[in-house]
C-alpha positions as CSV (number, residue, x, y, z in Angstrom):
1,X,165.4,-26.6,-10.8
2,X,167.5,-28.2,-8.0
3,X,170.3,-25.7,-8.6
4,X,167.8,-22.9,-8.6
5,X,166.4,-23.9,-5.2
6,X,169.9,-23.4,-3.8
7,X,170.6,-20.2,-5.7
8,X,170.9,-16.9,-3.8
9,X,170.4,-13.5,-5.4
10,X,173.6,-11.5,-5.1
11,X,171.7,-8.2,-4.7
12,X,169.2,-9.2,-2.0
13,X,170.8,-12.2,-0.4
14,X,167.5,-14.1,-0.7
15,X,166.9,-17.4,-2.3
16,X,165.8,-17.2,-5.9
17,X,162.1,-18.1,-6.3
18,X,161.1,-19.9,-9.6
19,X,158.8,-17.7,-11.6
20,X,156.3,-18.2,-14.4
21,X,158.9,-18.5,-17.1
22,X,160.9,-21.1,-15.2
23,X,157.9,-23.3,-14.4
24,X,156.6,-23.0,-18.0
25,X,160.0,-24.1,-19.3
26,X,160.1,-27.1,-17.1
27,X,156.5,-28.1,-18.0
28,X,157.4,-27.6,-21.7
29,X,160.5,-29.8,-21.4
30,X,158.5,-32.7,-20.0
31,X,155.8,-32.1,-22.7
32,X,158.2,-32.3,-25.5
33,X,159.2,-35.9,-24.6
34,X,155.6,-36.9,-24.0
35,X,156.0,-37.2,-20.2
36,X,152.5,-36.3,-19.1
37,X,153.0,-37.2,-15.5
38,X,156.1,-35.1,-15.2
39,X,154.4,-32.1,-16.9
40,X,151.4,-32.4,-14.7
41,X,153.5,-32.7,-11.5
42,X,155.4,-29.5,-12.3
43,X,152.2,-27.8,-13.3
44,X,150.6,-28.7,-10.0
45,X,153.8,-27.6,-8.1
46,X,153.5,-24.3,-9.9
47,X,149.9,-23.9,-8.7
48,X,150.9,-24.9,-5.2
49,X,153.5,-22.1,-5.2
50,X,150.7,-19.6,-6.2
51,X,152.3,-19.0,-9.6
52,X,149.5,-18.4,-12.1
53,X,150.0,-20.2,-15.5
54,X,149.5,-18.3,-18.7
55,X,148.5,-19.5,-22.2
56,X,152.0,-20.7,-22.9
57,X,152.0,-22.9,-19.9
58,X,148.6,-24.4,-20.7
59,X,149.6,-24.9,-24.3
60,X,152.7,-26.8,-23.2
61,X,150.6,-29.0,-20.8
62,X,148.0,-29.7,-23.5
63,X,150.9,-30.6,-25.9
64,X,152.0,-33.3,-23.4
65,X,148.6,-34.9,-23.7
66,X,148.8,-34.5,-27.5
67,X,152.1,-36.3,-27.7
68,X,150.4,-39.5,-26.3
69,X,147.1,-39.0,-28.1
70,X,145.1,-38.4,-24.9
71,X,142.2,-36.2,-26.2
72,X,140.3,-36.4,-23.0
73,X,143.2,-35.3,-20.9
74,X,143.9,-32.4,-23.3
75,X,140.3,-31.3,-23.2
76,X,140.2,-31.4,-19.4
77,X,143.3,-29.2,-19.3
78,X,141.7,-26.8,-21.8
79,X,138.6,-26.6,-19.7
80,X,140.8,-25.9,-16.6
81,X,142.4,-23.1,-18.6
82,X,139.1,-21.5,-19.4
83,X,138.0,-21.9,-15.8
84,X,141.0,-19.7,-14.7
85,X,140.0,-17.2,-17.4
86,X,143.2,-17.7,-19.4
87,X,142.5,-17.1,-23.1
88,X,143.7,-19.8,-25.6
89,X,145.6,-18.8,-28.7
90,X,146.3,-20.6,-32.0
91,X,149.1,-22.7,-30.4
92,X,146.7,-23.9,-27.7
93,X,144.0,-24.9,-30.2
94,X,146.6,-26.6,-32.4
95,X,147.8,-28.8,-29.5
96,X,144.2,-29.6,-28.6
97,X,143.2,-30.5,-32.2
98,X,146.3,-32.5,-32.7
99,X,145.4,-34.5,-29.6
100,X,142.2,-35.5,-31.3
101,X,144.0,-36.1,-34.6
102,X,146.4,-38.6,-32.8
103,X,143.3,-40.2,-31.1
104,X,141.7,-40.6,-34.5
105,X,138.6,-38.6,-33.5
106,X,137.7,-36.6,-36.6
107,X,134.4,-35.3,-35.1
108,X,136.1,-34.0,-32.0
109,X,138.8,-32.3,-34.0
110,X,136.2,-30.7,-36.3
111,X,134.2,-29.4,-33.3
112,X,137.3,-27.7,-31.8
113,X,138.2,-26.3,-35.2
114,X,134.8,-24.7,-35.4
115,X,135.1,-23.4,-31.9
116,X,138.5,-21.9,-32.8
117,X,136.9,-20.0,-35.7
118,X,134.0,-18.8,-33.6
119,X,136.6,-17.3,-31.1
120,X,138.1,-15.3,-34.0
121,X,141.4,-17.2,-33.9
122,X,142.8,-17.8,-37.4
123,X,144.1,-21.3,-38.2
124,X,147.7,-21.7,-39.4
125,X,149.7,-24.4,-41.2
126,X,149.8,-26.7,-38.2
127,X,146.0,-26.5,-37.8
128,X,145.3,-27.3,-41.4
129,X,147.9,-30.2,-41.4
130,X,146.3,-31.7,-38.3
131,X,142.7,-31.4,-39.7
132,X,143.6,-32.9,-43.1
133,X,145.5,-35.7,-41.3
134,X,142.6,-36.7,-39.0
135,X,140.1,-36.7,-42.0
136,X,142.5,-38.8,-44.0
137,X,143.1,-41.3,-41.2
138,X,139.3,-41.7,-40.7
139,X,138.7,-42.1,-44.5
140,X,136.7,-38.9,-44.7
141,X,138.2,-38.1,-48.1
142,X,135.8,-35.3,-49.1
143,X,136.3,-33.4,-45.8
144,X,140.1,-33.7,-46.2
145,X,139.8,-32.2,-49.7
146,X,137.5,-29.5,-48.4
147,X,140.1,-28.7,-45.7
148,X,142.8,-28.4,-48.3
149,X,140.7,-25.9,-50.3
150,X,139.9,-24.0,-47.1
151,X,143.6,-23.6,-46.4
152,X,144.2,-22.4,-49.9
153,X,141.4,-19.8,-49.6
154,X,142.8,-18.6,-46.3
155,X,146.2,-18.1,-47.8
156,X,147.8,-20.7,-45.5
157,X,149.0,-22.7,-48.4
158,X,150.6,-21.3,-51.6
159,X,148.4,-21.4,-54.7
160,X,151.0,-23.6,-56.4
161,X,150.9,-26.1,-53.6
162,X,154.7,-26.5,-54.2
163,X,154.2,-27.3,-58.0
164,X,156.6,-25.6,-60.5
165,X,155.1,-25.9,-64.0
166,X,158.3,-24.7,-65.6
167,X,160.2,-27.6,-64.2
168,X,157.3,-30.0,-63.9
169,X,158.3,-30.6,-60.3
170,X,156.5,-30.9,-57.0
171,X,158.4,-29.7,-54.0
172,X,156.9,-31.0,-50.7
173,X,159.0,-29.0,-48.3
174,X,157.1,-26.6,-46.0
175,X,158.9,-23.6,-47.5
176,X,157.5,-24.5,-51.0
177,X,154.0,-25.5,-49.9
178,X,153.1,-23.1,-47.1
179,X,153.1,-19.3,-46.7
180,X,155.2,-18.0,-43.8
181,X,157.5,-21.0,-43.8
182,X,160.3,-19.5,-45.9
183,X,163.6,-21.3,-45.3
184,X,162.1,-24.3,-43.7
185,X,163.6,-27.6,-44.8
186,X,161.1,-29.8,-43.0
187,X,158.8,-32.0,-45.1
188,X,155.1,-31.6,-44.8
189,X,152.6,-34.0,-43.2
190,X,152.3,-37.1,-45.3
191,X,148.5,-36.9,-45.3
192,X,148.7,-33.3,-46.6
193,X,151.1,-34.5,-49.3
194,X,148.7,-37.2,-50.3
195,X,145.9,-34.6,-50.7
196,X,148.1,-32.3,-52.7
197,X,149.0,-35.2,-55.0
198,X,145.4,-36.0,-55.6
199,X,144.4,-32.4,-56.1
200,X,147.1,-31.7,-58.7
201,X,146.6,-35.0,-60.4
202,X,142.9,-34.2,-60.8
203,X,143.9,-30.8,-62.3
204,X,146.0,-32.7,-64.9
205,X,149.2,-31.0,-63.7
206,X,151.1,-34.1,-62.7
207,X,152.3,-36.7,-65.2
208,X,154.9,-39.4,-65.5
209,X,157.6,-36.8,-66.1
210,X,157.0,-35.0,-62.9
211,X,159.8,-34.9,-60.3
212,X,158.7,-35.2,-56.7
213,X,161.0,-33.5,-54.3
214,X,160.5,-35.2,-50.9
215,X,163.8,-34.9,-49.1
216,X,164.9,-37.3,-46.4
217,X,163.0,-36.5,-43.1
218,X,162.8,-38.5,-39.9
219,X,161.3,-41.9,-40.6
220,X,160.9,-41.1,-44.4
221,X,157.1,-41.3,-44.1
222,X,156.7,-38.5,-46.7
223,X,158.9,-40.4,-49.1
224,X,157.0,-43.6,-48.7
225,X,153.7,-41.8,-49.0
226,X,154.5,-40.3,-52.4
227,X,155.9,-43.6,-53.6
228,X,152.5,-45.2,-52.8
229,X,150.7,-42.4,-54.5
230,X,152.7,-42.9,-57.7
231,X,152.2,-46.7,-57.6
232,X,148.5,-46.2,-57.1
233,X,148.2,-44.5,-60.5
234,X,150.4,-47.0,-62.2
235,X,153.7,-45.2,-62.2
236,X,156.9,-47.1,-61.2
237,X,158.9,-44.7,-58.9
238,X,162.6,-44.6,-59.0
239,X,165.3,-42.2,-57.6
240,X,166.9,-39.9,-60.2
241,X,170.7,-39.3,-60.3
242,X,172.1,-36.0,-59.0
243,X,174.7,-33.9,-60.9
244,X,177.5,-36.2,-59.7
245,X,175.8,-39.3,-60.9
246,X,174.8,-40.4,-57.4
247,X,171.3,-41.7,-56.5
248,X,169.2,-38.9,-55.1
249,X,167.0,-40.5,-52.5
250,X,165.3,-37.2,-51.8
251,X,163.4,-37.3,-55.0
252,X,161.1,-39.6,-57.1
253,X,160.3,-39.8,-60.7
254,X,158.6,-42.4,-62.8
255,X,160.7,-45.1,-64.4
């Protein structure tokens, strides 16, 4: 932004004026690192320069509040968005719902989820992960299970939920669990994984010979979650050996 303020257009000889895309990028950059004050400051600077934000800008700003679990701040930003007659999209609602999820407010998240549906906006994988997570965190087990079934009915999750009956394996990567996530090597939300484990166990599809493919992602929360699920049903988890005889830390099986 500092360089841009000094930039001169070679065709007109005038100073370059930051536009919507530039301001949105700067707001988004601050949002991604959870710098709410920075995101708000640039957003206000944008308004002062008479540049009108769009749904992408607002979604980025709401995401800044989401990163720090500030549900009230996210809601105020959302209301400001509606006041300027900017229509929210699924990304906007996901950021708002995720803010309530991080704040541990299941009721608030559920209300915004219903509002989203009433507006005709279809939830996606991020939405269902956030909703299941907030119900899990607040020990509303039935609602978490209902949300899983809803995601299945909407085609957000694959009918298999990542389970391969030929290999008796459960792959908990997004590409295996969710539709529209082909090629993704990210692991799913641990709370979603826990619900999938419970659902498949209740169906009798998991047993002590099942291999759980969890990968090694970030702080390994997914790996620790599945280990806890196995231990809860009396299975002793261990890492299998790969083809070269090395320990495969990206998978679990019962000892």
